[in-house]
N, C-alpha and C positions, 0 to 999 in steps of 0.2 A: 149605447151607440145610436146615432141619429139615423143610420142607414144599416141595412143588413150587411154583414160582412160577407164578401164573395166566397163561394164554395171552393174547396181545394182544386177541383178541376178547372173552374173559371180562372183562378189565380195562376195555375200552372200554364194555362193557355195564354193568358194575358202577358206573362213574362217569358214565354217560350221555353219553359223548363220541364224537366221530368224528374220524378223521384229517383234518388240515387240509392240503388240497392246496397252498394258497398258501404254506404253511410247508415244503413238501417232506417231509411226514411219511409215512414208510413204516416200519412197525415190524417188526423182525426177530424171528421167533418160533422159528426152527429151533434146537433145543437143541444139536445137535452143532456147528453153526457158531458159536453164541454161546460155547460152551465153548472152541473153538479160538481165538477172538479174545481171550478172557480169559487163556488160557495164553500167548499172544504178548505181552500187555500186562503181565502180572504174573509176574515170574520168581522172587519170594521173598515170603513173608509179611511184612507190615509196610511194604511199599512204598507210597509216596504216589502215587495215581493220580487224574488229573483226567479226568473223562468229559465230553466235550462233547456237548450235546444228549442228556441221559440219557433223555428220553422217558418211557416207561411203566416203566422200571426193569429190563428183562430182562437186559441186559448188566451193569447195576449189581449185581444180585443175584449174578451169577457172579463179578464182581470181588471182592465181599465174601467169597464162599465160598472164594476163594483167599487170603484174609487181607489184602487190600489195604485201605489207609485211603483212602476214596473222597471226593473233592470232586465232587459231581454238579452240573454246570452245565446249567440249563434255563431258557430265557427264557419259555416258554409257561406261563402261570399254571395252566391246566388240567392240564398234565403235572406241574407242581410239586406240585399237590394230590394226584395219584396217588402220587408219590414219597414225600410225607410220610405218606400213608395206609398205604402198603405197607412202607416201609423205615424210617420214623421217624427216631430219633436214631442209627441205624447209619451214616448218612452225614452229611456236611456238605453241605447243599443251598444252592447259590448261584444265585439268580434273576438272571442277567446275560447279556449278549451275548457269545457265545463268541469273537467276533472281537476284542473289546476287553479281554480278560483280561490282568491283570498276573501273569504266571506266577511272577515273583520273589516277589511278595507272598504268593501261595498256598503257595510253598515254605517261607517263614519261615526261610530260612537253613539248611535241613537237607537235605543230600544233593542229589539230583536228582529230578525228576518223571518219571512216565510219563504220556503223554497218549493217550487212546483215544476213539473216537466214530464214529457213523454220520453222515457229513457230507452235507448237501444240496449239490447241484451248485453252486448260486450262491454258497455260502460256502466251498467247498474252497480256492480260490486265496487269498482273504484270510486264512484261518486258517493256511495253510502259510507265507505271508509273515510273519505274526505270530510263528510258531514260529521261523523263521529269524532273527528279530531277538532271540530269547532262547535260543539253543542252549546257552548256558552253564548253564542250569538244567534242561534237558530231556534225559533219557537216551535215550528212544525214543518214537515215536508209532506207533500202530496204528489205521488208519482204514479204514472201509468206505466206498468211493466208487464212482462209476460206473466200469465196466470200462475205458472209453476213457481216463479220467483216470489210473487205475492204470498203464495201459500207457505213458502219456506220462511219468509220474514215474520209471518203472523202465526207460525206453528207453535205447538205446546210441547213440552218435554215428553220423551218416550215414543214419539212418532218419527218416521223416517225423514220427514221434512225438517225436523229440528236440527240445526247446525250452527256453524260459527257465527254467521250474521244474525241468526235468530237470537242467540245468547247476547251478543254485543249490543244489538239494537234494543232488545227488551230490557237490558240492564239500565238503559238511559231513556227509554221511551215506551209509550203505549202504542202498539202497532195493531191496526185493524184493516182487514180487507173489506173495502167499502162496497165494491160492486165488480161484477165481471163485465167485460167488454168484448163483443163478438168481432171476428175478423171483418165482417161487412160494414163496420162503423168507420173503417179506414179506407184511404185511397193511397196506393193500392192495398188490397186486403193482405195482411200477413198470413202466414201459414199456421199460426198458433193463436189461441185465445189470450186475451190480455185481461188485466184487472187493475183497479184503482186501489192503492194502498195509502193509508194515512198514518204518519209517524209523528206523534205528539211528544216532543221532548220534555223531560221532567228531571228532578233530582234522581241520583242513582237508586236503584231498587235495593241494593245491598252495598255496604261499605267495602271498598278495596283500598289497598295501599299504593300499588304501582299499576296504573292503567296499561302501560306497555307490557308488563309481565302478565297481567290478566289476559290481554289479547293473545300473547304467545302461548299461554297455558291452554286457553280454550282451543286455539288453533291446533295445538298438539293433540288434544283430546279427540278431535274430529278428523285428524289427518289420516288415520287408519281405523276406520269405523268398526271393522270386524274384531279389532283387538280389544281386550279388556283394558281398563284404565292403567293398571300396573305396567303392562307391556307397551301401550301406546305412549305413555308419558316417559317411560324409560328410554324409548327410541328417540325421543326429542332431546334428551339430555339437558333438561332445564335445571336440574339439580342432581346431586349425587343420589343414587338409588335409595340409600338408607334415609336420607332427608326427605325424599318424596314419599316414601312409605310412611314415615312418621307424620308428615303433613296430612296425608289421606286419613290416617287414624285419628289425628287431632280434630280433623274436620268432620269426623263421623261418617266417612264415605268408604264403603266396601270396595277394595281395589279390584274386585272381580266384575264390577259393573262396567258398562260401556258408557262412553262419553255422552251419547244421545239420551241417556236416562237422567242425567244431572240437571237440576233446575238452575236458574240464574243464581239463586241464593247459595246453592251448594258450590258452584264454581267460584263465587266470591269468597266463601268460607275457606276453600282450598288455597286460594291466593293469599289470604290473610295468614293461614297456617304456614305457608312457605316463608312468608316474611318473618313470622315469629321464630321459625326454625333457623333462620339465618343469623340471629343475634348471638 
């Protein structure tokens, strides 16, 4: 950028706006943190980057400065007006719902996308599930999320934070918690600490047969965390009890364990065993 990008307060005042609490708007203004996120998201000039919830454009400006070709997604018309006023035709502005994006259409058959954004808590899971459905067109995602969410996504088996999204994401990606971000870095400050998480997509960690069944299986295993696997999976009725028991045995998994103790590889082995038992 040839000039310093205005602060969140300056831009809100300039356009006569206020952060909308109902939309989960907290604008990151810390320059060092913004630069770090941009570095994680853009590894080379010319990369196509989709920014979810571009807001006032602070991260957008830094993505552009690194040579990215930016598709800025922003559903709030007030924020879209700021982006048009400050960044103009330097970006492709898409006024759309980030949860419903067609990443393949945005790519246009050219390489892969990088996805980045400051995600409101209530949209984090839907957006991550949407990305998992299109991993073939996304190389990496860098998200600013609530710290507790970042800890769950990057957790390891056997701890309380290990859950459905931990398994599904780590089956297809390397997930790292890059840094914590204090409330004071935002305007207005949120009530919780945030963190930057990097999700680098790669080939599956372990083979599965049916991705939809794998997702249903893992979801069932965590739906009632206090139950042992035999009971939790029986409640979900994914297969006749005798078939599920045989699949657990074939996968070498003790049915008295709880879902949170299983590794990605064990969940995958159980899914394959279910497939083998259905023949």
